[in-house]
TISEDO-782578 format. One record per residue: residue number from 1; residue in one letter; z, x, y of N, C-alpha, C in turn. Coordinates in nm, 3 decimals, padded with zeros to 5 digits. Layout:
// residues N
panu:NUM	vexke:A	n.zz:Z	n.xx:X	n.yy:Y	ca.zz:Z	ca.xx:X	ca.yy:Y	c.zz:Z	c.xx:X	c.yy:Y
...
***
This chain:
// residues 82
panu:1	vexke:M	n.zz:16.465	n.xx:-02.439	n.yy:10.482	ca.zz:16.496	ca.xx:-02.512	ca.yy:10.604	c.zz:16.382	c.xx:-02.609	c.yy:10.632
panu:2	vexke:V	n.zz:16.418	n.xx:-02.730	n.yy:10.669	ca.zz:16.322	ca.xx:-02.833	ca.yy:10.707	c.zz:16.327	c.xx:-02.848	c.yy:10.859
panu:3	vexke:E	n.zz:16.212	n.xx:-02.839	n.yy:10.922	ca.zz:16.199	ca.xx:-02.863	ca.yy:11.066	c.zz:16.126	c.xx:-02.996	c.yy:11.082
panu:4	vexke:A	n.zz:16.191	n.xx:-03.093	n.yy:11.142	ca.zz:16.129	ca.xx:-03.223	ca.yy:11.165	c.zz:16.100	c.xx:-03.236	c.yy:11.314
panu:5	vexke:L	n.zz:15.981	n.xx:-03.282	n.yy:11.346	ca.zz:15.938	ca.xx:-03.294	ca.yy:11.484	c.zz:15.887	c.xx:-03.435	c.yy:11.506
panu:6	vexke:D	n.zz:15.932	n.xx:-03.499	n.yy:11.613	ca.zz:15.886	ca.xx:-03.634	ca.yy:11.645	c.zz:15.891	c.xx:-03.653	c.yy:11.796
panu:7	vexke:T	n.zz:15.810	n.xx:-03.744	n.yy:11.845	ca.zz:15.808	ca.xx:-03.774	ca.yy:11.989	c.zz:15.906	c.xx:-03.885	c.yy:12.025
panu:8	vexke:V	n.zz:15.970	n.xx:-03.944	n.yy:11.924	ca.zz:16.058	ca.xx:-04.059	ca.yy:11.946	c.zz:16.203	c.xx:-04.021	c.yy:11.913
panu:9	vexke:Q	n.zz:16.292	n.xx:-04.032	n.yy:12.012	ca.zz:16.432	ca.xx:-03.994	ca.yy:11.993	c.zz:16.499	c.xx:-04.072	c.yy:11.881
panu:10	vexke:T	n.zz:16.464	n.xx:-04.199	n.yy:11.866	ca.zz:16.523	ca.xx:-04.281	ca.yy:11.759	c.zz:16.494	c.xx:-04.220	c.yy:11.622
panu:11	vexke:M	n.zz:16.375	n.xx:-04.169	n.yy:11.602	ca.zz:16.339	ca.xx:-04.106	ca.yy:11.474	c.zz:16.417	c.xx:-03.976	c.yy:11.453
panu:12	vexke:I	n.zz:16.438	n.xx:-03.901	n.yy:11.559	ca.zz:16.517	ca.xx:-03.779	ca.yy:11.551	c.zz:16.660	c.xx:-03.814	c.yy:11.511
panu:13	vexke:D	n.zz:16.716	n.xx:-03.915	n.yy:11.577	ca.zz:16.852	ca.xx:-03.958	ca.yy:11.546	c.zz:16.865	c.xx:-04.005	c.yy:11.402
panu:14	vexke:L	n.zz:16.767	n.xx:-04.081	n.yy:11.355	ca.zz:16.768	ca.xx:-04.130	ca.yy:11.218	c.zz:16.759	c.xx:-04.014	c.yy:11.118
panu:15	vexke:T	n.zz:16.675	n.xx:-03.919	n.yy:11.146	ca.zz:16.661	ca.xx:-03.802	ca.yy:11.058	c.zz:16.792	c.xx:-03.725	c.yy:11.051
panu:16	vexke:N	n.zz:16.854	n.xx:-03.701	n.yy:11.166	ca.zz:16.982	ca.xx:-03.630	ca.yy:11.168	c.zz:17.091	c.xx:-03.709	c.yy:11.094
panu:17	vexke:H	n.zz:17.091	n.xx:-03.839	n.yy:11.112	ca.zz:17.190	ca.xx:-03.925	ca.yy:11.044	c.zz:17.172	c.xx:-03.916	c.yy:10.892
panu:18	vexke:R	n.zz:17.048	n.xx:-03.925	n.yy:10.846	ca.zz:17.022	ca.xx:-03.918	ca.yy:10.700	c.zz:17.061	c.xx:-03.782	c.yy:10.645
panu:19	vexke:A	n.zz:17.034	n.xx:-03.678	n.yy:10.721	ca.zz:17.071	ca.xx:-03.544	ca.yy:10.676	c.zz:17.223	c.xx:-03.533	c.yy:10.662
panu:20	vexke:E	n.zz:17.295	n.xx:-03.587	n.yy:10.758	ca.zz:17.442	ca.xx:-03.585	ca.yy:10.751	c.zz:17.493	c.xx:-03.668	c.yy:10.634
panu:21	vexke:E	n.zz:17.435	n.xx:-03.785	n.yy:10.613	ca.zz:17.477	ca.xx:-03.872	ca.yy:10.502	c.zz:17.464	c.xx:-03.804	c.yy:10.367
panu:22	vexke:T	n.zz:17.362	n.xx:-03.722	n.yy:10.353	ca.zz:17.335	ca.xx:-03.657	ca.yy:10.225	c.zz:17.388	c.xx:-03.514	c.yy:10.218
panu:23	vexke:G	n.zz:17.461	n.xx:-03.473	n.yy:10.322	ca.zz:17.518	ca.xx:-03.339	ca.yy:10.323	c.zz:17.416	c.xx:-03.229	c.yy:10.343
panu:24	vexke:Q	n.zz:17.303	n.xx:-03.261	n.yy:10.402	ca.zz:17.195	ca.xx:-03.164	ca.yy:10.420	c.zz:17.178	c.xx:-03.120	c.yy:10.566
panu:25	vexke:Q	n.zz:17.275	n.xx:-03.150	n.yy:10.652	ca.zz:17.260	ca.xx:-03.120	ca.yy:10.794	c.zz:17.238	c.xx:-02.971	c.yy:10.821
panu:26	vexke:C	n.zz:17.282	n.xx:-02.883	n.yy:10.733	ca.zz:17.260	ca.xx:-02.739	ca.yy:10.751	c.zz:17.118	c.xx:-02.698	c.yy:10.712
panu:27	vexke:R	n.zz:17.048	n.xx:-02.788	n.yy:10.644	ca.zz:16.912	ca.xx:-02.757	ca.yy:10.596	c.zz:16.803	c.xx:-02.830	c.yy:10.672
panu:28	vexke:V	n.zz:16.841	n.xx:-02.919	n.yy:10.765	ca.zz:16.744	ca.xx:-03.000	ca.yy:10.838	c.zz:16.770	c.xx:-02.986	c.yy:10.987
panu:29	vexke:R	n.zz:16.664	n.xx:-02.957	n.yy:11.060	ca.zz:16.674	ca.xx:-02.953	ca.yy:11.206	c.zz:16.565	c.xx:-03.045	c.yy:11.262
panu:30	vexke:A	n.zz:16.605	n.xx:-03.149	n.yy:11.331	ca.zz:16.512	ca.xx:-03.246	ca.yy:11.389	c.zz:16.514	c.xx:-03.230	c.yy:11.540
panu:31	vexke:S	n.zz:16.395	n.xx:-03.230	n.yy:11.599	ca.zz:16.388	ca.xx:-03.214	ca.yy:11.744	c.zz:16.270	c.xx:-03.291	c.yy:11.801
panu:32	vexke:L	n.zz:16.281	n.xx:-03.319	n.yy:11.930	ca.zz:16.172	ca.xx:-03.385	ca.yy:12.001	c.zz:16.059	c.xx:-03.285	c.yy:12.020
panu:33	vexke:G	n.zz:15.938	n.xx:-03.333	n.yy:12.001	ca.zz:15.824	ca.xx:-03.245	ca.yy:12.022	c.zz:15.694	c.xx:-03.317	c.yy:11.993
panu:34	vexke:D	n.zz:15.588	n.xx:-03.247	n.yy:12.019	ca.zz:15.453	ca.xx:-03.301	ca.yy:12.004	c.zz:15.376	c.xx:-03.214	c.yy:11.906
panu:35	vexke:I	n.zz:15.314	n.xx:-03.274	n.yy:11.808	ca.zz:15.239	ca.xx:-03.202	ca.yy:11.705	c.zz:15.125	c.xx:-03.120	c.yy:11.765
panu:36	vexke:R	n.zz:15.082	n.xx:-03.157	n.yy:11.885	ca.zz:14.973	ca.xx:-03.084	ca.yy:11.951	c.zz:15.021	c.xx:-02.959	c.yy:12.022
panu:37	vexke:C	n.zz:15.152	n.xx:-02.940	n.yy:12.028	ca.zz:15.210	ca.xx:-02.822	ca.yy:12.093	c.zz:15.344	c.xx:-02.793	c.yy:12.024
panu:38	vexke:I	n.zz:15.339	n.xx:-02.738	n.yy:11.906	ca.zz:15.457	ca.xx:-02.714	ca.yy:11.825	c.zz:15.535	c.xx:-02.594	c.yy:11.882
panu:39	vexke:P	n.zz:15.661	n.xx:-02.614	n.yy:11.918	ca.zz:15.738	ca.xx:-02.508	ca.yy:11.984	c.zz:15.798	c.xx:-02.406	c.yy:11.886
panu:40	vexke:L	n.zz:15.714	n.xx:-02.352	n.yy:11.799	ca.zz:15.760	ca.xx:-02.256	ca.yy:11.699	c.zz:15.661	c.xx:-02.141	c.yy:11.690
panu:41	vexke:I	n.zz:15.706	n.xx:-02.030	n.yy:11.632	ca.zz:15.621	ca.xx:-01.911	ca.yy:11.628	c.zz:15.510	c.xx:-01.922	c.yy:11.525
panu:42	vexke:D	n.zz:15.407	n.xx:-01.843	n.yy:11.545	ca.zz:15.292	ca.xx:-01.840	ca.yy:11.454	c.zz:15.337	c.xx:-01.803	c.yy:11.312
panu:43	vexke:H	n.zz:15.269	n.xx:-01.861	n.yy:11.215	ca.zz:15.285	ca.xx:-01.826	ca.yy:11.073	c.zz:15.430	c.xx:-01.835	c.yy:11.025
panu:44	vexke:S	n.zz:15.502	n.xx:-01.938	n.yy:11.068	ca.zz:15.643	ca.xx:-01.947	ca.yy:11.034	c.zz:15.676	c.xx:-02.046	c.yy:10.922
panu:45	vexke:F	n.zz:15.576	n.xx:-02.114	n.yy:10.866	ca.zz:15.604	ca.xx:-02.214	ca.yy:10.763	c.zz:15.519	c.xx:-02.194	c.yy:10.638
panu:46	vexke:D	n.zz:15.582	n.xx:-02.219	n.yy:10.523	ca.zz:15.512	ca.xx:-02.214	ca.yy:10.394	c.zz:15.442	c.xx:-02.345	c.yy:10.364
panu:47	vexke:L	n.zz:15.492	n.xx:-02.454	n.yy:10.419	ca.zz:15.441	ca.xx:-02.587	ca.yy:10.389	c.zz:15.452	c.xx:-02.675	c.yy:10.513
panu:48	vexke:I	n.zz:15.347	n.xx:-02.751	n.yy:10.538	ca.zz:15.349	ca.xx:-02.848	ca.yy:10.648	c.zz:15.308	c.xx:-02.983	c.yy:10.592
panu:49	vexke:V	n.zz:15.388	n.xx:-03.085	n.yy:10.622	ca.zz:15.358	ca.xx:-03.222	ca.yy:10.583	c.zz:15.362	c.xx:-03.306	c.yy:10.710
panu:50	vexke:A	n.zz:15.253	n.xx:-03.374	n.yy:10.738	ca.zz:15.245	ca.xx:-03.458	ca.yy:10.858	c.zz:15.228	c.xx:-03.603	c.yy:10.811
panu:51	vexke:L	n.zz:15.339	n.xx:-03.668	n.yy:10.785	ca.zz:15.336	ca.xx:-03.805	ca.yy:10.735	c.zz:15.313	c.xx:-03.905	c.yy:10.848
panu:52	vexke:G	n.zz:15.208	n.xx:-03.981	n.yy:10.839	ca.zz:15.182	ca.xx:-04.087	ca.yy:10.935	c.zz:15.159	c.xx:-04.040	c.yy:11.077
panu:53	vexke:V	n.zz:15.115	n.xx:-03.918	n.yy:11.094	ca.zz:15.096	ca.xx:-03.863	ca.yy:11.228	c.zz:14.951	c.xx:-03.875	c.yy:11.275
panu:54	vexke:L	n.zz:14.861	n.xx:-03.820	n.yy:11.198	ca.zz:14.721	ca.xx:-03.810	ca.yy:11.241	c.zz:14.655	c.xx:-03.942	c.yy:11.277
panu:55	vexke:P	n.zz:14.681	n.xx:-04.051	n.yy:11.206	ca.zz:14.615	ca.xx:-04.177	ca.yy:11.244	c.zz:14.652	c.xx:-04.226	c.yy:11.384
panu:56	vexke:W	n.zz:14.764	n.xx:-04.180	n.yy:11.438	ca.zz:14.808	ca.xx:-04.226	ca.yy:11.569	c.zz:14.752	c.xx:-04.144	c.yy:11.685
panu:57	vexke:L	n.zz:14.687	n.xx:-04.034	n.yy:11.652	ca.zz:14.634	ca.xx:-03.946	ca.yy:11.757	c.zz:14.493	c.xx:-03.985	c.yy:11.798
panu:58	vexke:R	n.zz:14.466	n.xx:-03.974	n.yy:11.924	ca.zz:14.331	ca.xx:-04.002	ca.yy:11.975	c.zz:14.231	c.xx:-03.904	c.yy:11.916
panu:59	vexke:S	n.zz:14.271	n.xx:-03.778	n.yy:11.910	ca.zz:14.191	ca.xx:-03.672	ca.yy:11.850	c.zz:14.284	c.xx:-03.586	c.yy:11.765
panu:60	vexke:I	n.zz:14.242	n.xx:-03.551	n.yy:11.646	ca.zz:14.330	ca.xx:-03.473	ca.yy:11.558	c.zz:14.307	c.xx:-03.323	c.yy:11.571
panu:61	vexke:D	n.zz:14.207	n.xx:-03.281	n.yy:11.646	ca.zz:14.172	ca.xx:-03.140	ca.yy:11.655	c.zz:14.288	c.xx:-03.051	c.yy:11.700
panu:62	vexke:E	n.zz:14.354	n.xx:-03.086	n.yy:11.809	ca.zz:14.465	ca.xx:-03.006	ca.yy:11.860	c.zz:14.579	c.xx:-02.998	c.yy:11.758
panu:63	vexke:A	n.zz:14.609	n.xx:-03.110	n.yy:11.696	ca.zz:14.717	ca.xx:-03.114	ca.yy:11.597	c.zz:14.684	c.xx:-03.024	c.yy:11.477
panu:64	vexke:L	n.zz:14.562	n.xx:-03.031	n.yy:11.430	ca.zz:14.523	ca.xx:-02.948	ca.yy:11.315	c.zz:14.529	c.xx:-02.800	c.yy:11.350
panu:65	vexke:L	n.zz:14.485	n.xx:-02.765	n.yy:11.471	ca.zz:14.492	ca.xx:-02.626	ca.yy:11.514	c.zz:14.636	c.xx:-02.577	c.yy:11.524
panu:66	vexke:E	n.zz:14.725	n.xx:-02.661	n.yy:11.575	ca.zz:14.866	ca.xx:-02.623	ca.yy:11.586	c.zz:14.930	c.xx:-02.608	c.yy:11.448
panu:67	vexke:M	n.zz:14.899	n.xx:-02.700	n.yy:11.357	ca.zz:14.954	ca.xx:-02.689	ca.yy:11.222	c.zz:14.903	c.xx:-02.562	c.yy:11.155
panu:68	vexke:A	n.zz:14.776	n.xx:-02.531	n.yy:11.174	ca.zz:14.720	ca.xx:-02.408	ca.yy:11.117	c.zz:14.786	c.xx:-02.284	c.yy:11.179
panu:69	vexke:R	n.zz:14.818	n.xx:-02.290	n.yy:11.307	ca.zz:14.881	ca.xx:-02.177	ca.yy:11.375	c.zz:15.019	c.xx:-02.145	c.yy:11.319
panu:70	vexke:V	n.zz:15.100	n.xx:-02.247	n.yy:11.291	ca.zz:15.236	ca.xx:-02.222	ca.yy:11.243	c.zz:15.244	c.xx:-02.208	c.yy:11.091
panu:71	vexke:L	n.zz:15.136	n.xx:-02.236	n.yy:11.021	ca.zz:15.133	ca.xx:-02.221	ca.yy:10.875	c.zz:15.105	c.xx:-02.074	c.yy:10.841
panu:72	vexke:R	n.zz:15.185	n.xx:-02.019	n.yy:10.752	ca.zz:15.164	ca.xx:-01.879	ca.yy:10.714	c.zz:15.035	c.xx:-01.866	c.yy:10.633
panu:73	vexke:P	n.zz:14.972	n.xx:-01.750	n.yy:10.636	ca.zz:14.854	ca.xx:-01.729	ca.yy:10.552	c.zz:14.887	c.xx:-01.757	c.yy:10.406
panu:74	vexke:G	n.zz:14.807	n.xx:-01.838	n.yy:10.342	ca.zz:14.832	ca.xx:-01.876	ca.yy:10.204	c.zz:14.925	c.xx:-01.994	c.yy:10.189
panu:75	vexke:G	n.zz:14.976	n.xx:-02.048	n.yy:10.300	ca.zz:15.065	ca.xx:-02.164	ca.yy:10.296	c.zz:14.987	c.xx:-02.291	c.yy:10.266
panu:76	vexke:L	n.zz:15.059	n.xx:-02.400	n.yy:10.248	ca.zz:14.998	ca.xx:-02.528	ca.yy:10.212	c.zz:15.026	c.xx:-02.633	c.yy:10.318
panu:77	vexke:S	n.zz:14.931	n.xx:-02.722	n.yy:10.336	ca.zz:14.953	ca.xx:-02.840	ca.yy:10.419	c.zz:14.928	c.xx:-02.962	c.yy:10.332
panu:78	vexke:D	n.zz:14.967	n.xx:-03.079	n.yy:10.378	ca.zz:14.944	ca.xx:-03.199	ca.yy:10.297	c.zz:14.796	c.xx:-03.223	c.yy:10.277
panu:79	vexke:R	n.zz:14.710	n.xx:-03.171	n.yy:10.360	ca.zz:14.566	ca.xx:-03.185	ca.yy:10.341	c.zz:14.519	c.xx:-03.108	c.yy:10.218
panu:80	vexke:D	n.zz:14.589	n.xx:-03.001	n.yy:10.179	ca.zz:14.552	ca.xx:-02.922	ca.yy:10.063	c.zz:14.576	c.xx:-02.996	c.yy:09.932
panu:81	vexke:R	n.zz:14.661	n.xx:-03.097	n.yy:09.935	ca.zz:14.694	ca.xx:-03.171	ca.yy:09.813	c.zz:14.590	c.xx:-03.275	c.yy:09.777
panu:82	vexke:R	n.zz:14.495	n.xx:-03.298	n.yy:09.862	ca.zz:14.394	ca.xx:-03.403	ca.yy:09.836	c.zz:14.286	c.xx:-03.355	c.yy:09.744
***
């Protein structure tokens, strides 16, 4: 399952539209939200990818802490690929 989070409704709509176009709507859930306060339980993801997010934040500390919180122990983030 892919969880997509964005602060812009247009991006959520586009994500949902693309998922429907490709028949993946059952595998993708897009919702409004803020990376600094992810509305999901601790340790719930194997992989986190934050494309084009961090450069737009005034401070990345809160976002990194939230991503670490929802990443399962031993999981990967896009920072691990560098």
